C-alpha positions as a LaTeX table, in Angstrom:
\begin{tabular}{lrrr}
\hline
Residue & $x$ (\AA) & $y$ (\AA) & $z$ (\AA) \\
\hline
Met1 & 8.97 & 14.56 & 4.58 \\
Thr2 & 7.11 & 11.33 & 5.15 \\
Gly3 & 3.44 & 10.55 & 4.73 \\
Ser4 & 1.13 & 7.63 & 4.17 \\
Tyr5 & $-2.11$ & 6.77 & 2.44 \\
Ile6 & $-4.41$ & 3.85 & 3.22 \\
Gly7 & $-7.51$ & 3.45 & 1.12 \\
Lys8 & $-9.33$ & 1.79 & $-1.74$ \\
Pro9 & $-8.88$ & 3.64 & $-5.01$ \\
Ala10 & $-11.87$ & 3.60 & $-7.36$ \\
Gly11 & $-12.23$ & 0.10 & $-8.80$ \\
Gly12 & $-9.21$ & $-1.20$ & $-6.90$ \\
Lys13 & $-8.15$ & $-3.18$ & $-3.89$ \\
Leu14 & $-6.72$ & $-1.79$ & $-0.67$ \\
Leu15 & $-3.62$ & 0.37 & $-1.23$ \\
Arg16 & $-1.06$ & 1.29 & 1.42 \\
Leu17 & 1.45 & 3.86 & 0.20 \\
Thr18 & 4.25 & 5.25 & 2.33 \\
Leu19 & 6.13 & 8.07 & 0.70 \\
Asp20 & 9.34 & 9.87 & 1.65 \\
Trp21 & 10.01 & 13.00 & $-0.41$ \\
Gln22 & 12.02 & 16.20 & $-0.38$ \\
Asp23 & 11.77 & 19.25 & $-2.64$ \\
Gly24 & 9.05 & 17.53 & $-4.70$ \\
Leu25 & 11.19 & 14.44 & $-5.44$ \\
Ile26 & 10.57 & 10.94 & $-4.16$ \\
Leu27 & 13.26 & 9.55 & $-1.91$ \\
Arg28 & 11.44 & 6.25 & $-1.26$ \\
Ala29 & 8.04 & 4.79 & $-2.01$ \\
Ala30 & 6.64 & 1.66 & $-0.36$ \\
Ile31 & 3.62 & 0.35 & $-2.27$ \\
Arg32 & 1.68 & $-2.41$ & $-0.51$ \\
Gly33 & $-1.89$ & $-3.62$ & $-0.35$ \\
Asp34 & $-4.36$ & $-6.33$ & $-1.32$ \\
Phe35 & $-3.47$ & $-6.30$ & $-5.01$ \\
Phe36 & $-1.24$ & $-8.71$ & $-6.94$ \\
Ala37 & 1.71 & $-8.11$ & $-9.24$ \\
His38 & 3.34 & $-10.58$ & $-11.60$ \\
Pro39 & 6.27 & $-11.02$ & $-11.76$ \\
Glu40 & 6.87 & $-9.85$ & $-8.19$ \\
Asp41 & 10.58 & $-9.17$ & $-8.59$ \\
Gly42 & 9.80 & $-6.78$ & $-11.44$ \\
Phe43 & 7.36 & $-4.97$ & $-9.17$ \\
Asp44 & 10.07 & $-4.50$ & $-6.54$ \\
Glu45 & 12.46 & $-3.17$ & $-9.19$ \\
Ala46 & 9.83 & $-0.74$ & $-10.51$ \\
Glu47 & 9.11 & 0.47 & $-6.98$ \\
Ala48 & 12.84 & 1.05 & $-6.31$ \\
Ala49 & 13.19 & 2.93 & $-9.62$ \\
Leu50 & 10.78 & 5.61 & $-8.37$ \\
Ala51 & 13.52 & 7.28 & $-6.28$ \\
Gly52 & 14.26 & 10.67 & $-7.79$ \\
Thr53 & 10.90 & 10.91 & $-9.57$ \\
Pro54 & 8.89 & 14.10 & $-9.13$ \\
Val55 & 5.87 & 13.37 & $-6.94$ \\
Ser56 & 3.67 & 15.06 & $-9.55$ \\
Val57 & 4.36 & 12.32 & $-12.15$ \\
Leu58 & 4.54 & 9.29 & $-9.85$ \\
Gly59 & 1.58 & 7.44 & $-11.40$ \\
Ala60 & 2.82 & 7.79 & $-14.98$ \\
Thr61 & 6.40 & 6.92 & $-14.02$ \\
Phe62 & 5.26 & 3.86 & $-12.07$ \\
Ala63 & 3.18 & 2.69 & $-15.06$ \\
Arg64 & 6.19 & 3.12 & $-17.35$ \\
Glu65 & 8.55 & 1.27 & $-14.97$ \\
Leu66 & 6.10 & $-1.62$ & $-14.62$ \\
Ala67 & 5.65 & $-1.88$ & $-18.39$ \\
Ala68 & 9.42 & $-1.85$ & $-18.95$ \\
Arg69 & 9.67 & $-4.92$ & $-16.73$ \\
Gly70 & 6.62 & $-6.71$ & $-18.10$ \\
Val71 & 4.76 & $-6.47$ & $-14.79$ \\
Arg72 & 0.98 & $-6.80$ & $-14.68$ \\
Leu73 & $-1.05$ & $-5.51$ & $-11.76$ \\
Phe74 & $-4.30$ & $-7.11$ & $-10.63$ \\
Gly75 & $-6.55$ & $-5.00$ & $-8.41$ \\
Leu76 & $-4.61$ & $-1.74$ & $-8.75$ \\
Ala77 & $-4.03$ & 0.81 & $-11.50$ \\
Pro78 & $-0.57$ & 2.47 & $-11.44$ \\
Glu79 & $-2.28$ & 5.83 & $-11.76$ \\
Ser80 & $-3.96$ & 5.22 & $-8.39$ \\
Val81 & $-0.53$ & 5.33 & $-6.79$ \\
Gly82 & $-0.04$ & 8.81 & $-8.23$ \\
Ile83 & $-3.42$ & 9.94 & $-6.90$ \\
Ala84 & $-2.54$ & 8.57 & $-3.46$ \\
Ala85 & 0.81 & 10.40 & $-3.55$ \\
Ala86 & $-0.94$ & 13.66 & $-4.40$ \\
Asp87 & $-3.26$ & 13.07 & $-1.43$ \\
Ile88 & $-0.27$ & 12.54 & 0.89 \\
Val89 & 1.45 & 15.72 & $-0.26$ \\
Ala90 & $-1.75$ & 17.77 & $-0.02$ \\
Arg91 & $-2.38$ & 16.57 & 3.54 \\
Glu92 & 1.19 & 17.44 & 4.51 \\
Arg93 & 0.83 & 20.88 & 2.97 \\
Asp94 & $-2.46$ & 21.38 & 4.86 \\
Gly95 & $-0.98$ & 20.11 & 8.14 \\
His96 & $-2.79$ & 16.77 & 8.29 \\
Ala97 & $-0.01$ & 14.28 & 7.51 \\
Glu98 & $-0.06$ & 10.76 & 8.98 \\
Lys99 & $-3.76$ & 10.94 & 9.75 \\
Pro100 & $-4.97$ & 7.30 & 9.85 \\
Gly101 & $-7.68$ & 6.49 & 7.34 \\
Ser102 & $-7.65$ & 9.95 & 5.81 \\
Gly103 & $-6.91$ & 8.48 & 2.40 \\
Asp104 & $-9.83$ & 6.07 & 2.60 \\
His105 & $-11.78$ & 6.12 & $-0.65$ \\
Glu106 & $-14.20$ & 3.22 & $-0.45$ \\
\hline
\end{tabular}
């Protein structure tokens, strides 16, 4: 399944998350937005490492992968990615996937 989230998590910058998952496991996650990550290559590696992660622990796994690579985020908390993923899955379950702006939390 595929779904997306576009919104501003509490205290954060704009987040765009596109998630592909099957049987509760992430196949691919694309994390974009108006936040900054340093170093950027470590961010890309952490994002790629999310494949195979249960959707239910995405935020904690992302935080751990970032920390393992010494990546700092500015304008986004890793846990917000997990909250956005839960929103995507809930909308898919409820039949509202891919609804533009439905993840907007300004």
